[in-house]
VOKEDREN-651342 format. One record per residue (C-alpha): chain; residue in three letters; x, y, z; residue number from 1. Coordinates in Angstrom, 2 decimals, m for minus. Layout:
<rs>
  cadena  residuo     east    north       up  num
       A      ALA        X        Y        Z  NUM
...
</rs>
This chain:
<rs>
  cadena  residuo     east    north       up  num
       A      MET   m37.36   m63.30    26.77    1
       A      ALA   m34.66   m62.83    24.40    2
       A      VAL   m34.53   m65.37    21.32    3
       A      PRO   m32.03   m66.34    18.59    4
       A      VAL   m32.18   m63.97    15.54    5
       A      ALA   m33.59   m66.77    13.28    6
       A      GLN   m36.64   m66.92    15.51    7
       A      VAL   m36.63   m62.90    15.73    8
       A      MET   m37.21   m62.85    12.00    9
       A      GLY   m39.26   m65.75    11.60   10
       A      GLU   m41.51   m67.49    14.37   11
       A      TYR   m42.73   m64.41    16.21   12
       A      SER   m45.20   m66.27    18.31   13
       A      SER   m42.50   m68.25    20.04   14
       A      ASN   m41.25   m64.84    21.42   15
       A      ILE   m43.71   m65.05    24.36   16
       A      PRO   m43.21   m67.56    27.22   17
       A      THR   m46.05   m69.94    27.73   18
       A      ALA   m46.44   m68.55    31.24   19
       A      GLU   m47.06   m64.87    29.99   20
       A      ALA   m49.10   m65.83    26.75   21
       A      ALA   m52.49   m65.83    28.76   22
       A      THR   m51.93   m62.64    30.25   23
       A      PRO   m53.30   m59.17    28.71   24
       A      LEU   m49.57   m58.33    27.77   25
       A      GLY   m48.87   m61.59    26.04   26
       A      MET   m52.30   m61.76    24.17   27
       A      ALA   m51.11   m58.39    22.96   28
       A      GLY   m47.95   m59.84    21.50   29
       A      LEU   m46.00   m57.79    24.01   30
       A      ILE   m43.19   m58.69    26.41   31
       A      LEU   m41.00   m57.21    29.23   32
       A      PRO   m37.44   m57.07    28.05   33
       A      ASP   m35.27   m59.95    29.56   34
       A      CYS   m32.74   m58.08    31.82   35
       A      SER   m31.26   m61.10    33.49   36
       A      ASN   m27.66   m62.12    32.62   37
       A      GLN   m28.39   m65.38    30.76   38
       A      PHE   m24.95   m65.53    29.29   39
       A      GLN   m23.08   m65.52    32.66   40
       A      ASP   m21.21   m62.30    31.57   41
       A      SER   m19.61   m60.12    34.13   42
       A      TRP   m22.54   m57.69    34.60   43
       A      GLU   m25.99   m57.33    36.46   44
       A      ILE   m28.40   m54.89    36.72   45
       A      LEU   m29.44   m53.80    40.21   46
       A      GLY   m32.51   m52.03    41.56   47
       A      ARG   m35.89   m51.97    40.29   48
       A      ASP   m36.70   m48.25    38.98   49
       A      SER   m33.75   m46.14    38.95   50
       A      GLN   m31.18   m48.83    38.10   51
       A      MET   m27.68   m49.22    38.21   52
       A      LEU   m25.42   m51.35    35.83   53
       A      PHE   m22.80   m53.17    38.01   54
       A      CYS   m20.01   m54.79    36.20   55
       A      SER   m16.75   m56.95    36.91   56
       A      LEU   m14.17   m56.04    34.35   57
       A      GLN   m11.97   m58.70    33.26   58
       A      PRO    m8.20   m57.78    32.61   59
       A      GLY    m8.11   m55.69    29.43   60
       A      GLU   m12.02   m55.39    29.23   61
       A      GLU   m13.44   m52.16    28.50   62
       A      LEU   m16.81   m50.40    29.05   63
       A      THR   m17.70   m47.45    26.93   64
       A      MET   m20.25   m44.85    28.38   65
       A      GLN   m21.85   m41.56    28.25   66
       A      PRO   m19.87   m38.77    30.23   67
       A      GLY   m21.24   m38.69    33.70   68
       A      SER   m22.44   m42.19    33.96   69
       A      MET   m19.82   m43.65    36.21   70
       A      VAL   m20.82   m44.37    39.84   71
       A      HIS   m17.92   m46.10    41.10   72
       A      ALA   m14.68   m47.44    39.83   73
       A      ALA   m12.18   m49.77    41.68   74
       A      ARG    m8.47   m48.62    41.80   75
       A      GLY    m6.77   m49.89    38.77   76
       A      VAL    m9.75   m49.17    36.15   77
       A      ASP    m8.50   m46.37    34.10   78
       A      ALA   m10.39   m43.71    32.22   79
       A      ASP    m9.97   m42.35    28.70   80
       A      VAL   m11.97   m40.03    26.68   81
       A      THR   m12.54   m40.03    22.81   82
       A      THR   m14.51   m38.40    20.37   83
       A      GLY   m14.58   m40.96    17.37   84
       A      GLY   m13.21   m38.44    15.15   85
       A      PHE   m13.96   m34.86    14.45   86
       A      ALA   m16.63   m35.68    11.87   87
       A      ASP   m18.47   m38.12    13.80   88
       A      CYS   m18.16   m35.95    16.89   89
       A      CYS   m19.78   m32.86    15.02   90
       A      LYS   m22.64   m35.15    13.62   91
       A      ARG   m23.26   m36.79    17.09   92
       A      SER   m23.30   m33.72    19.15   93
       A      PHE   m24.73   m31.00    16.89   94
       A      MET   m27.29   m33.19    14.85   95
       A      ALA   m28.16   m36.25    16.63   96
       A      GLY   m28.42   m34.64    20.07   97
       A      GLU   m25.74   m36.95    21.54   98
       A      GLU   m22.71   m36.07    23.92   99
       A      MET   m19.61   m35.04    22.01  100
       A      PHE   m17.31   m37.33    23.93  101
       A      ARG   m17.17   m41.00    24.75  102
       A      LEU   m15.87   m42.18    28.10  103
       A      HIS   m13.95   m45.31    28.34  104
       A      TYR   m13.00   m47.38    31.39  105
       A      ILE   m10.50   m50.08    31.11  106
       A      ASN    m9.23   m52.53    33.52  107
       A      LYS    m5.31   m52.38    33.23  108
       A      THR    m4.52   m54.89    35.94  109
       A      ASN    m4.14   m58.59    36.07  110
       A      GLY    m7.43   m59.37    38.03  111
       A      PRO   m11.10   m58.61    37.82  112
       A      LEU   m12.25   m55.21    38.96  113
       A      SER   m15.58   m53.79    39.72  114
       A      LEU   m17.17   m50.63    37.97  115
       A      SER   m20.68   m49.31    38.29  116
       A      VAL   m22.55   m46.92    35.86  117
       A      THR   m26.24   m45.51    35.72  118
       A      PRO   m28.26   m43.92    33.27  119
       A      PRO   m28.54   m40.04    33.08  120
       A      PHE   m31.93   m39.82    34.48  121
       A      PRO   m33.85   m42.11    36.77  122
       A      ALA   m34.42   m45.10    34.41  123
       A      LYS   m34.28   m48.80    33.93  124
       A      CYS   m31.18   m50.22    32.10  125
       A      VAL   m31.93   m52.53    29.18  126
       A      PRO   m29.48   m54.88    27.63  127
       A      VAL   m29.37   m55.29    23.92  128
       A      ASN   m27.00   m57.96    22.48  129
       A      LEU   m25.80   m56.33    18.95  130
       A      ALA   m24.91   m59.60    17.76  131
       A      ARG   m28.65   m60.75    17.54  132
       A      TYR   m29.71   m57.68    15.19  133
       A      SER   m28.69   m56.11    12.11  134
       A      GLY   m28.10   m52.64    14.00  135
       A      ILE   m30.57   m50.89    16.13  136
       A      LYS   m32.00   m47.29    15.75  137
       A      VAL   m31.94   m45.59    19.26  138
       A      ALA   m33.74   m42.35    20.54  139
       A      MET   m31.76   m39.40    21.35  140
       A      GLY   m29.97   m40.10    24.75  141
       A      ALA   m31.03   m43.87    24.92  142
       A      PHE   m27.59   m45.32    24.89  143
       A      PHE   m25.52   m44.98    28.03  144
       A      ALA   m23.04   m47.92    27.99  145
       A      GLY   m21.50   m50.62    26.17  146
       A      PHE   m18.73   m53.20    26.23  147
       A      GLY   m15.51   m52.61    24.11  148
       A      ARG   m14.94   m50.45    21.26  149
       A      ASP   m16.57   m52.93    18.85  150
       A      MET   m19.64   m50.70    18.68  151
       A      ARG   m20.14   m48.72    15.55  152
       A      PHE   m22.27   m45.46    15.49  153
       A      ASN   m23.56   m44.07    12.51  154
       A      PHE   m25.59   m41.03    12.16  155
       A      PHE   m28.08   m40.37     9.18  156
       A      MET   m30.67   m37.84     8.26  157
       A      VAL   m34.09   m39.00     8.11  158
       A      ARG   m35.34   m39.53     4.52  159
       A      SER   m38.82   m38.03     4.92  160
       A      LEU   m40.93   m35.58     6.96  161
       A      GLY   m42.94   m38.58     8.41  162
       A      MET   m39.94   m40.17     9.77  163
       A      MET   m38.57   m37.13    11.06  164
       A      LEU   m41.86   m36.52    13.01  165
       A      GLY   m42.04   m40.11    14.03  166
       A      ALA   m38.43   m40.26    15.42  167
       A      GLY   m38.58   m36.77    16.96  168
       A      ASN   m35.43   m35.63    15.49  169
       A      LEU   m33.89   m34.80    11.91  170
       A      PHE   m31.05   m37.18    12.54  171
       A      MET   m31.15   m40.54    13.95  172
       A      THR   m28.42   m42.60    15.73  173
       A      THR   m27.79   m46.38    14.80  174
       A      ILE   m25.46   m48.82    16.77  175
       A      SER   m24.03   m51.96    15.21  176
       A      GLY   m21.30   m54.48    16.25  177
       A      THR   m21.37   m57.61    18.32  178
       A      GLY   m21.18   m56.70    21.90  179
       A      MET   m23.72   m55.93    24.52  180
       A      VAL   m25.00   m52.32    24.81  181
       A      PHE   m27.37   m50.87    27.53  182
       A      LEU   m30.07   m48.59    26.79  183
       A      ALA   m31.99   m46.25    29.35  184
       A      GLY   m35.85   m46.39    29.43  185
       A      GLY   m37.99   m44.38    31.76  186
       A      GLY   m41.09   m45.88    33.30  187
       A      THR   m42.14   m49.21    32.11  188
       A      VAL   m40.42   m50.62    29.12  189
       A      ILE   m42.02   m53.01    26.71  190
       A      GLN   m40.60   m55.23    23.84  191
       A      LYS   m42.38   m56.48    20.86  192
       A      PHE   m41.31   m58.34    17.69  193
       A      LEU   m42.96   m57.24    14.59  194
       A      ALA   m43.69   m59.42    11.82  195
       A      GLN   m43.15   m58.68     8.24  196
       A      GLY   m45.40   m55.61     7.41  197
       A      GLU   m46.85   m55.45    10.66  198
       A      GLU   m47.52   m51.90    12.14  199
       A      TYR   m47.55   m50.67    15.52  200
       A      ILE   m48.69   m47.19    16.70  201
       A      ILE   m47.07   m45.40    19.81  202
       A      ALA   m46.61   m41.97    21.16  203
       A      SER   m43.83   m40.27    19.72  204
       A      ASP   m42.07   m39.59    23.19  205
       A      ALA   m42.56   m43.44    23.88  206
       A      PHE   m40.01   m44.49    21.21  207
       A      MET   m36.82   m46.01    22.68  208
       A      ALA   m35.28   m48.13    20.06  209
       A      ALA   m35.89   m50.23    17.03  210
       A      GLU   m34.01   m52.84    14.83  211
       A      ALA   m32.52   m51.45    11.78  212
       A      SER   m35.08   m53.31     9.65  213
       A      VAL   m37.99   m51.63    11.22  214
       A      ASP   m39.51   m48.67     9.27  215
       A      ILE   m40.35   m45.46    11.25  216
       A      SER   m42.96   m42.98    10.12  217
       A      ALA   m45.75   m40.82    11.54  218
       A      ARG   m49.57   m40.24    11.32  219
       A      LYS   m51.74   m37.62    12.81  220
       A      THR   m53.16   m38.53    16.25  221
       A      GLY   m56.69   m37.84    15.05  222
       A      GLY   m59.22   m34.92    13.89  223
       A      CYS   m58.42   m31.22    14.75  224
       A      GLY   m60.18   m31.72    18.00  225
       A      VAL   m57.79   m34.57    18.97  226
       A      MET   m54.73   m32.87    17.87  227
       A      CYS   m55.61   m29.59    19.71  228
       A      CYS   m57.48   m30.85    22.76  229
       A      GLY   m56.33   m34.36    23.35  230
       A      GLY   m53.13   m33.85    24.83  231
       A      GLU   m51.41   m36.18    22.58  232
       A      GLY   m49.73   m33.82    20.28  233
       A      LEU   m49.96   m33.82    16.31  234
       A      VAL   m48.68   m37.11    15.41  235
       A      ASN   m47.92   m40.62    16.77  236
       A      THR   m44.97   m42.83    15.69  237
       A      VAL   m45.61   m45.64    13.34  238
       A      LEU   m43.18   m48.60    13.50  239
       A      LYS   m43.43   m51.01    10.58  240
       A      GLY   m41.83   m54.39    10.88  241
       A      PRO   m39.95   m56.81    10.59  242
       A      GLY   m37.93   m56.51    13.52  243
       A      MET   m37.57   m55.78    17.17  244
       A      ILE   m39.06   m52.65    18.89  245
       A      LEU   m38.51   m51.08    22.41  246
       A      PHE   m40.95   m48.37    24.03  247
       A      GLN   m41.14   m46.53    27.07  248
       A      SER   m43.72   m45.02    29.26  249
       A      MET   m41.90   m42.12    30.40  250
       A      ASP   m38.87   m40.70    28.40  251
       A      ALA   m36.20   m38.28    29.82  252
       A      THR   m38.20   m35.22    29.11  253
       A      LYS   m41.41   m36.37    30.66  254
       A      ALA   m39.64   m37.45    33.59  255
       A      ALA   m38.08   m33.98    33.99  256
       A      LEU   m41.34   m32.33    33.50  257
       A      ASN   m43.08   m34.34    36.29  258
       A      TYR   m40.19   m33.67    38.49  259
       A      VAL   m40.27   m30.03    38.26  260
       A      THR   m44.27   m30.04    38.67  261
       A      VAL   m43.82   m32.15    41.85  262
       A      THR   m40.99   m29.81    43.25  263
       A      GLN   m43.04   m26.67    42.53  264
       A      LYS   m46.22   m28.20    44.43  265
       A      GLY   m43.96   m29.05    47.05  266
       A      ASP   m42.27   m25.73    47.36  267
       A      GLY   m45.57   m23.94    47.05  268
       A      GLY   m46.98   m25.96    50.04  269
       A      GLY   m44.21   m24.98    52.33  270
       A      GLY   m45.24   m21.20    52.12  271
       A      GLY   m47.47   m19.22    54.39  272
       A      GLY   m45.60   m19.57    57.70  273
       A      GLY   m44.02   m16.76    59.54  274
       A      GLY   m45.80   m13.98    60.96  275
       A      GLY   m43.96   m11.61    62.79  276
</rs>
């Protein structure tokens, strides 16, 4: 359940609802992200796995998204595209692995209009209220939509080899502002609030997002046997608090590989018919 920023940075034990505290997940200090619209804003998340963000845009309201995310737009919702400036465009596309353009849908009528968007791969939609955090670091491709143009995207080079291995990229994207952004997470998405100095270890491909105050580094998965034969790669990601973290059980790359594997098995099973 989402909590005020004062509690996020202090009373970490209060982040877990009483009903969930006795479960294995709760006892581990973990929670499922609250994807309900508790602020009664004009959006809701539909579906269970391959989810959709359904919005009711008020007059003048705008939704920024990654290209190719729109599912439907009512007549009167106009589209615009921006790059955020040549320098940011180059850093975003060539260094941080993000799309070169940002797509904006704006309600230019006098009444509310509907708009729906979806992540770029079969994923859950996870809302993050930027006003509660001092900015968030996101994995490559995790951001897919957000309200307004108040969002500020910054791109920076990781300061160490450990951070590069932990983040899975030489450059990272940070998002700050006051609006609501929506991140794409595959499989099951878990949230945790790290206390000051608390460390949490996850698989490198499980990283989804972290508050700007969270330090990201890497450590070896184990000895030579584990690194060569354990199937976990060479390093795990280490997240050190304080701050909020989000991690996922299946990122876009893993989902694509699983889809290809299943498809190939299906195609292989269809052969052998046809004698003359």
